[in-house]
Each structure stands twice: as C-alpha cells, then as structure tokens.
C-alpha positions as a printed Julia matrix, in Angstrom:
258×3 Matrix{Float64}:
 134.63  -97.02  -198.05
 136.64  -95.13  -195.54
 135.91  -91.31  -195.06
 138.61  -88.94  -196.0
 140.49  -87.72  -192.89
 138.95  -90.52  -190.75
 142.47  -91.86  -189.52
 143.2   -88.38  -188.14
 141.16  -87.21  -184.95
 140.02  -83.34  -185.17
 142.68  -81.02  -183.61
 140.1   -80.32  -180.66
 140.0   -84.02  -179.54
 143.76  -84.39  -179.78
 144.18  -81.39  -177.52
 141.38  -82.07  -175.18
 142.28  -85.71  -174.76
 145.38  -85.02  -172.99
 144.66  -85.21  -169.18
 146.57  -82.26  -168.18
 144.95  -80.01  -170.86
 141.55  -81.35  -170.17
 142.27  -80.3   -166.56
 143.23  -76.86  -167.76
 140.13  -76.65  -169.82
 137.81  -77.7   -166.95
 139.43  -75.11  -164.62
 139.2   -72.22  -167.03
 135.56  -73.29  -167.61
 134.83  -72.01  -164.28
 136.59  -68.61  -164.65
 139.75  -66.88  -165.53
 143.19  -67.75  -163.7
 146.79  -66.98  -163.64
 149.32  -69.28  -164.68
 150.64  -70.09  -161.32
 146.99  -70.64  -160.16
 146.51  -73.04  -163.01
 149.61  -74.87  -162.12
 148.55  -75.27  -158.61
 145.16  -76.55  -159.72
 146.59  -79.3   -161.78
 149.58  -79.99  -159.49
 152.16  -79.49  -162.2
 155.31  -77.17  -162.85
 154.5   -73.73  -163.97
 156.87  -74.24  -167.13
 154.84  -77.54  -168.0
 151.44  -75.51  -167.42
 152.73  -72.84  -169.63
 153.59  -75.38  -172.55
 150.15  -76.82  -172.43
 148.64  -73.44  -172.35
 150.38  -72.22  -175.42
 149.18  -75.04  -177.34
 145.42  -74.24  -176.27
 146.2   -70.67  -177.09
 147.55  -71.41  -180.65
 144.28  -73.46  -181.36
 142.1   -70.5   -180.3
 140.46  -72.22  -177.44
 142.3   -70.06  -174.93
 143.36  -66.48  -174.87
 145.22  -64.2   -172.26
 144.88  -60.81  -171.38
 147.55  -58.81  -169.29
 146.32  -58.15  -165.72
 145.3   -54.39  -165.14
 146.22  -54.71  -161.61
 149.46  -56.16  -161.94
 150.95  -55.92  -165.39
 153.48  -58.45  -164.89
 150.64  -61.12  -164.52
 148.32  -62.44  -167.4
 144.89  -63.98  -166.82
 143.75  -66.93  -169.2
 140.3   -67.18  -170.41
 138.43  -70.1   -171.9
 136.5   -69.21  -175.28
 133.49  -71.25  -174.64
 131.88  -70.39  -177.86
 135.06  -71.5   -179.75
 134.8   -74.81  -177.74
 131.25  -75.38  -178.73
 132.17  -74.7   -182.22
 135.11  -77.04  -182.12
 133.04  -79.84  -180.46
 130.56  -79.67  -183.09
 133.04  -79.75  -186.01
 134.53  -82.81  -184.38
 131.17  -84.48  -184.32
 130.73  -83.57  -187.9
 133.95  -85.17  -188.66
 132.7   -88.58  -187.21
 129.42  -88.7   -188.91
 127.14  -86.02  -190.9
 124.39  -86.81  -188.71
 126.28  -85.17  -185.68
 126.79  -81.9   -187.39
 125.28  -79.06  -185.72
 122.4   -77.62  -187.46
 123.46  -74.55  -189.21
 120.21  -72.73  -188.08
 120.49  -73.67  -184.44
 120.98  -70.97  -181.89
 124.4   -70.6   -180.23
 122.76  -70.06  -177.15
 123.21  -72.96  -174.75
 120.16  -74.42  -172.94
 119.84  -72.49  -169.9
 116.77  -73.53  -168.06
 115.52  -71.38  -165.56
 117.5   -70.86  -162.31
 115.34  -70.86  -158.97
 114.49  -67.3   -157.91
 116.34  -68.11  -154.5
 119.62  -67.79  -156.55
 121.62  -64.73  -155.59
 124.54  -63.25  -157.7
 126.84  -60.39  -157.2
 129.06  -58.82  -159.9
 131.85  -56.65  -158.79
 134.32  -54.34  -160.49
 136.26  -51.29  -159.31
 134.0   -48.38  -160.33
 130.79  -49.97  -160.59
 130.26  -47.89  -163.84
 130.49  -50.18  -166.61
 131.43  -53.75  -166.47
 129.53  -55.0   -163.27
 126.35  -53.0   -164.0
 126.31  -54.29  -167.74
 126.37  -58.04  -166.24
 123.79  -57.03  -163.6
 121.39  -55.91  -166.36
 122.12  -58.62  -168.64
 121.72  -61.39  -166.26
 118.63  -59.86  -165.09
 117.12  -59.5   -168.79
 118.27  -63.06  -169.69
 116.55  -64.69  -166.71
 113.48  -62.37  -167.0
 114.02  -61.39  -163.26
 114.08  -64.84  -162.0
 117.55  -64.52  -160.26
 118.41  -61.96  -157.47
 121.15  -60.14  -159.12
 123.22  -56.94  -157.81
 126.54  -55.38  -158.59
 129.04  -52.88  -156.57
 132.24  -51.47  -156.74
 135.34  -51.47  -154.54
 135.86  -47.72  -155.41
 132.45  -46.7   -156.79
 132.04  -43.74  -159.43
 129.44  -41.18  -158.69
 127.4   -42.34  -161.68
 127.35  -44.8   -164.51
 129.69  -43.94  -167.41
 127.36  -42.42  -170.25
 128.59  -45.21  -172.79
 127.33  -47.83  -170.36
 123.96  -46.36  -170.52
 124.18  -45.85  -174.23
 125.38  -49.36  -175.04
 122.89  -51.09  -172.84
 120.1   -49.07  -174.44
 121.14  -49.37  -178.22
 122.29  -53.2   -178.12
 119.9   -54.88  -175.55
 117.07  -52.19  -175.37
 117.78  -51.71  -171.47
 117.08  -48.47  -169.68
 119.83  -48.17  -167.0
 119.44  -44.36  -166.44
 118.34  -44.89  -162.95
 121.23  -47.19  -161.89
 123.38  -45.66  -159.04
 126.69  -47.18  -158.31
 127.51  -48.35  -154.9
 130.07  -49.6   -152.57
 130.7   -53.28  -151.88
 130.51  -52.41  -148.14
 126.61  -51.99  -148.36
 126.22  -55.51  -149.34
 128.26  -57.33  -147.05
 125.33  -58.41  -144.82
 123.29  -60.08  -148.02
 123.48  -63.38  -148.85
 124.88  -64.45  -152.17
 125.39  -67.77  -153.93
 127.8   -66.4   -156.55
 130.35  -63.66  -156.48
 131.71  -62.85  -159.66
 134.68  -60.14  -159.97
 135.1   -58.68  -163.56
 138.42  -56.62  -163.15
 141.68  -57.73  -161.75
 141.91  -55.06  -159.19
 138.58  -55.77  -157.89
 139.36  -59.43  -157.69
 142.31  -58.47  -155.17
 140.28  -55.89  -153.36
 137.13  -57.69  -153.04
 136.26  -59.14  -149.39
 135.54  -62.67  -148.54
 132.11  -63.9   -147.74
 132.21  -66.55  -145.3
 129.15  -68.25  -146.65
 129.78  -67.82  -150.19
 130.12  -71.55  -151.83
 130.86  -70.28  -155.4
 133.28  -67.45  -156.36
 134.85  -66.71  -159.81
 136.69  -64.17  -161.73
 136.22  -62.83  -165.37
 139.15  -60.8   -166.45
 137.76  -58.05  -168.59
 139.45  -54.79  -169.28
 137.83  -51.41  -168.3
 136.41  -49.97  -171.55
 136.51  -46.41  -169.91
 140.44  -46.82  -169.97
 140.35  -47.11  -173.73
 142.23  -44.27  -175.56
 141.39  -42.63  -178.65
 138.26  -40.71  -180.28
 134.76  -40.72  -178.74
 134.18  -43.32  -181.66
 136.97  -45.46  -180.3
 135.76  -45.23  -176.82
 132.29  -46.22  -177.67
 133.57  -49.31  -179.61
 135.33  -50.43  -176.71
 132.24  -50.3   -174.49
 130.38  -52.29  -177.45
 133.09  -55.05  -177.23
 132.91  -55.08  -173.48
 129.15  -55.47  -173.46
 129.47  -58.23  -175.89
 131.9   -60.09  -173.93
 129.89  -59.6   -170.83
 126.77  -60.84  -172.62
 128.65  -63.95  -173.79
 129.77  -64.65  -170.38
 126.49  -64.16  -168.54
 124.9   -66.52  -171.49
 127.27  -69.37  -170.38
 126.73  -68.66  -166.75
 122.95  -69.45  -167.17
 123.33  -73.24  -167.59
 125.77  -73.21  -164.52
 123.06  -71.57  -162.35
 120.39  -73.85  -163.66
 122.33  -76.94  -162.86
 123.5   -75.93  -159.46
 120.33  -74.61  -158.18
 117.71  -76.83  -159.07
C-alpha cells in the first residue's frame, strides 16, 4: 500500500533540489553574506538571487538581518538547526526507520580538532560577541583549539552582562578577560578569522596567510534599548546564537584539520 503523501516530496527536498538554491544554501553554510555577494557566488543576476532567497526565507531556512554598518544592506544567515530538522523530517517521510531519534542530541558530531588549529573572533568593541565566541569555543573543545578574540575599537572592559551571561548560562568565569585591539595580533598565525559584527567585517585587516575567513552577522546586544531586564535578555539571545554558531563550527574545524 502506498503511504499517504508519498507522491509529494517534502518541502525541504523540493527547495534544496534546485541547483541555484542548493548553491545558496552551500554558500551560506560557510557564513553570512549580502545579496550582491551571493549573486556573485552563484553567477546570477541579483533579482533572480533575491527571488530564490525569498523562497528559502519563507521556508524558515534562511533569515536576514539589517547591517549594523550600512543600514541599506542586509546579511543573510542559514539556520543550520532548522536545516537539520527539515532533513530529518524528510528522511522520516521516506521511511520511519530514517526518523531521527527523539532523544538524540541536536549537537552535530564534532570530533576533536587538532591543537594546532588557531581561531580568531573579531567584533568592534571586543566586549560582548567576540569574547563570548572565544570562551564558548574554548569550552566546547576543552582547550584543544588555540582561540583568541579582539576588537577594531576595543572597550576598556567586558560588558557586565557578558560576564553575567557566560557565568549564568555556561558556568564560565570571564572576570579576568581584558579586551584588546586587533593590531596586537597581526603577527600571530590564525587558520580561521571570524568577524561577528558588520562594522568589524569592513574594518578587519587582511592576513596574507589566512586560508579561511567567514562572517557571522550578529547584532550588538549592548545596543539594545529598554529596561535592564530587556538588555540582559538581548545578551542571553546573543549568547545562545553565538553558542549555536560555535557548535556548528566544531565539525568544520575537525574535518579541515585532521
């Protein structure tokens, strides 16, 4: 007997099967991009690129945030957790045996990157986003990765909510962290440089020997307006997003540095 719905492929498969949309998904899997950059990657007109991005956004696979550097621009971001869920649902639609175990962890297998891997996180003030990423990557790799963070215009100290959220959500003590300028690290070797804010992406210097550079467009939680509770909620959301991105970075580091 034919299973109900067997003639209709799941929406994720219909979307991802299109060659241009697959190229967009693959490009965004490596970091956040503006529409003109995506159009250049897939060698297609910007209006056609925007059309396919809209379909991916409607499906919840891709989101867009207004650039904090240039408000006329938007950065597109791939929701890897949603993609993993959609892929699992597609498997279950084909056969129950392919359904993801409900008790299975959402954390992708990371392996253990070699200790020689060096990662640098950059934002403007080095007071919230990049130190969160540094602390969380160090925690998730047990110190197996050399990791640092810096700012293009560093603050005098970590934002108090950065210290609080790292302690309360992840049990990390960041009280001794001191923001630093990116110029202090130009002589160090890094395998990956990851910018976490749009302004820093434009101001970050080029390292001649860096094989991998990517961008995570994450709004500055310190810019959130409202009550103290609302500001702290913004820091909690930012920390959760940074941790998700770090979690998905782990298998990349493990696969490229074996």
